[in-house]
Phi, psi and omega in degrees: 000321180299329178296326182280331187251356187302317184297322178297322179292316180297322177293317177300320178295318180300315178302315181293327178290323179296317180294322181292314189257334187076190181234013182277181179273348180276320183203034180281173169246141178231115185258119186237127176255132187213150168278160178296326181291316181292320180300313184284327188284317187217330187291323179301307178297327178294314177300326176298313177297316184299313182297324177293323181279324184230072185291342179285346185277129178274121184255135173241111184255127176248115183261131181178193184288170177293316177302318180294320179295316181297318181292327175296321178293317178296327181270008174069019173276344175234145176279331178202166181225142176240109191224171184249145176285158004269152175197160176268126180279114184290164176292153182071012174238130184263126184250133177226121176294124178263310179199176179246155180230146178251137178247163184219151172275131182226159180219168176268188178298331183289341181239020185296341180293343181280337183292144181084355175254154170283117184247136177264160180294326175300325175288326177300329183288353176274357182241154174298140181235152181240140180208173168283175186291167183293340180279353186275157175292325175304311180301314180296320182303310185281328172300318175292324176297312175298321179295329174298337180254016177076023189238162176247127178275108182232080178298147178273335182228133176251126179267152181284314183229160187297326184284353174278342188293312182305308177305320175297320176301315185290335174280004176066036178274346179164187178259136182230166175248122185224154175301143178291346172292333179287336185274347184295332183267354179264152179265093180298136182097355176249307178241343181220139178240136175267137185267150183261089183282138177285329176272145184275134173270115182292148178294156173250157181261140167263124186239146173264127176246132180219151176300133184282333183259317183286129179295135179278149176291168183295328181293322179288319181298319181293326177288321176303318178297316182293323175304313179296318185293312179294321177299318176296326177290323179290328179293317178303317184293314181293321179294325182287000000 
C-alpha cells in the first residue's frame, strides 16, 4: 500500500516544508535533485557560494540517478534538477546546458600493467568492467559508444551510484569509467591508474532542469544564476 501512496505522502511533506520555510531568499526552502557527477563537477562549489550569499535558505539535496532526479522534478518534489546527459527531456521541462564533463577509463593496482599503453575498447571488453545500472543515462551513454565501435557493452558489476565506481576500481573489481572531477582527489599512479584509450570518449553535459510553466521561486532563480556564473568562471580558468 505504501508504494502506491508514497508519492502523495512526499508531496504533502514538500507542501508542509514550503509553508514552513516559504520560497524567499531570507528563509525559503530550495529542493535540489542532482546526480553525483553533477554534484561533484559544479554543484558543490556553487552551493558553497550560494550559502555565503543566502544563509537563510534551507537546502534539501536529493542525490540519485538522472531518471530519479527527473521524476522528482516532475512530481514537484524538487524545485530544480542538475543532471548529466544523456536523457530524454520530458514535456513541460526547460533544459539549460551548464557545462561539460570529461570522463576517463581507470583501473586499480590489479590492472596497472595496462597503464601507459594504448588500449582499444575492443581490448577493454576482455576485462571485467564496472558501470551504473541499465536504467541509468551512463549505461546508455557507454552502450551507444561501444556500439558505434562494433562492440557490446556488458559490465560485470553494476553500481547504484557514480561515487561507488571508484572504490570498486580501487578494490580491483574491474575497470570503470568515471568523471575526471572524481580523480582530482586521487593520487594517480598509487591506487588508481588512468588508461590511455585509443578511442575518444565524448564529453557529457551537465544540465539544469526546471519547470517550464510553473514560475520558479526566488531561491531557485538565484541558484540558476549562480550556476551560470560559476560555470562561466570555470570556462575562463580552463581557457586561461
